[in-house]
C-alpha positions as CSV (number, residue, x, y, z in Angstrom):
1,M,31.9,35.7,22.4
2,R,30.7,32.3,23.7
3,S,33.1,29.5,24.0
4,R,32.3,26.3,22.2
5,V,33.6,22.8,22.7
6,A,35.3,21.8,19.5
7,G,33.2,19.6,17.3
8,V,29.9,20.1,19.3
9,R,27.0,21.9,17.7
10,R,23.9,23.0,19.5
11,R,20.6,22.7,17.8
12,D,19.2,25.6,19.8
13,R,21.9,28.1,18.8
14,H,19.6,31.1,18.9
15,G,17.8,30.3,22.1
16,R,14.4,29.7,20.4
17,G,13.9,26.1,21.3
18,L,13.9,23.0,19.2
19,R,12.1,23.0,16.0
20,G,8.7,21.3,15.9
21,P,6.8,19.7,13.0
22,L,6.0,22.1,10.2
23,T,2.6,20.6,9.6
24,P,0.1,19.2,12.0
25,P,0.1,15.4,12.2
26,Q,-3.4,15.0,10.7
27,A,-2.4,16.9,7.5
28,P,-1.9,14.7,4.4
29,V,1.6,16.1,3.9
30,S,2.8,14.5,7.1
31,R,1.8,11.0,6.1
32,T,4.6,8.7,5.0
33,R,4.7,7.0,1.6
34,A,3.8,3.7,3.3
35,E,0.8,5.2,5.1
36,R,-0.5,6.8,1.9
37,F,-0.1,3.4,0.1
38,D,-2.0,1.7,2.9
39,D,-4.8,4.3,2.5
40,L,-4.9,3.7,-1.2
41,V,-5.3,-0.1,-0.7
42,D,-7.9,0.5,2.0
43,D,-9.9,2.8,-0.3
44,E,-9.9,0.1,-3.1
45,V,-10.8,-2.7,-0.7
46,R,-13.6,-0.6,0.7
47,R,-14.9,0.0,-2.8
48,L,-14.8,-3.8,-3.6
49,V,-16.4,-4.7,-0.3
50,Q,-19.3,-2.4,-1.0
51,R,-20.2,-4.6,-4.0
52,W,-19.0,-8.0,-2.8
53,G,-19.3,-7.7,1.0
54,R,-20.9,-11.0,1.7
55,E,-18.4,-12.9,-0.5
56,L,-15.4,-11.1,0.9
57,A,-16.5,-11.2,4.6
58,A,-14.0,-13.9,5.4
59,V,-11.1,-12.5,3.4
60,E,-8.3,-10.5,5.0
61,F,-6.5,-7.9,3.0
62,A,-2.9,-6.9,3.8
63,V,0.0,-4.8,2.6
64,E,3.6,-6.0,2.9
65,E,6.8,-4.3,1.8
66,V,8.2,-7.0,-0.5
67,P,7.4,-10.7,-1.2
68,D,9.5,-13.4,0.5
69,L,11.2,-14.9,-2.6
70,E,13.6,-17.8,-2.9
71,P,17.2,-16.8,-3.5
72,R,17.3,-18.1,-7.0
73,F,13.8,-16.8,-8.0
74,E,13.6,-15.8,-11.7
75,G,10.9,-13.9,-13.4
76,P,9.0,-10.7,-12.6
77,V,8.5,-9.9,-8.9
78,P,4.9,-10.4,-8.0
79,L,2.8,-7.3,-7.1
80,G,0.5,-9.4,-4.9
81,L,-0.8,-12.8,-4.1
82,T,-3.7,-14.8,-2.5
83,L,-2.9,-17.1,0.4
84,P,-5.4,-19.9,0.9
85,A,-7.1,-20.4,4.2
86,E,-5.3,-22.8,6.5
87,S,-5.3,-23.9,10.1
88,G,-8.0,-21.5,11.2
89,L,-6.6,-18.5,9.3
90,P,-8.8,-16.8,6.7
91,V,-8.0,-16.4,3.0
92,R,-5.5,-13.5,2.7
93,I,-4.9,-11.2,-0.3
94,V,-1.6,-9.4,0.0
95,V,-0.4,-6.4,-1.9
96,F,3.4,-5.8,-2.1
97,R,4.0,-2.0,-1.7
98,R,7.6,-1.7,-3.1
99,P,7.1,-3.7,-6.3
100,V,3.9,-1.7,-7.1
101,E,5.6,1.6,-6.4
102,A,8.6,0.5,-8.5
103,R,6.4,-0.5,-11.5
104,A,4.2,2.6,-11.4
105,A,5.4,5.7,-13.2
106,G,3.2,8.1,-11.1
107,E,0.3,8.4,-8.7
108,A,-2.4,7.7,-11.4
109,E,-0.6,4.5,-12.5
110,R,-0.1,3.4,-8.9
111,V,-3.9,3.8,-8.3
112,R,-4.7,1.8,-11.4
113,L,-2.2,-0.9,-10.6
114,V,-3.6,-1.4,-7.1
115,R,-7.2,-1.4,-8.4
116,D,-6.4,-3.9,-11.1
117,L,-4.4,-6.1,-8.8
118,L,-7.1,-6.3,-6.2
119,V,-9.8,-6.8,-8.8
120,E,-7.8,-9.7,-10.4
121,Q,-7.1,-11.3,-7.0
122,V,-10.8,-11.1,-6.0
123,A,-12.0,-12.3,-9.4
124,D,-9.6,-15.3,-9.2
125,L,-10.8,-16.0,-5.6
126,L,-14.5,-15.9,-6.6
127,G,-14.0,-17.7,-9.9
128,L,-15.3,-14.7,-11.9
129,S,-13.9,-12.5,-14.7
130,P,-12.3,-9.2,-13.5
131,E,-14.9,-7.3,-15.6
132,S,-17.7,-8.9,-13.7
133,V,-16.1,-8.1,-10.3
134,D,-15.5,-4.4,-11.3
135,P,-17.0,-3.0,-14.5
136,S,-14.4,-0.2,-14.6
137,Y,-11.6,-2.8,-14.9
138,D,-11.5,-2.4,-18.7
139,F,-11.2,1.4,-18.5
140,P,-7.7,2.6,-17.7
141,D,-8.7,6.2,-17.3
142,D,-11.2,5.6,-14.4
């Protein structure tokens, strides 16, 4: 029988080495929730840029965890916002990951919320209606 120091457990108790990842790093399963959300936003931005590339060339898109709110802020937490260009920085459209995930009931609703949010922000920026920016805006099942 092996002697053990009290309170110390060894991870390699059967001599097989430490456990490695169960899936390869490039597999979708190994991506974090934040990385999958970033991919979702990138896909939607890419879709909008295909149609409005010239108008959106100087716009920067970003994902942040949560908005920076005042301590006594009242009202619904924003899902995103558009920051105007200032001091050499481009216009910036920001999507807040945590509020979107909290508001969405599932993956399909999260995709729809991100799509609608980006379409609304781009429409506001370009001075157009959301339906003219993306004809699928009116159709929740797309």
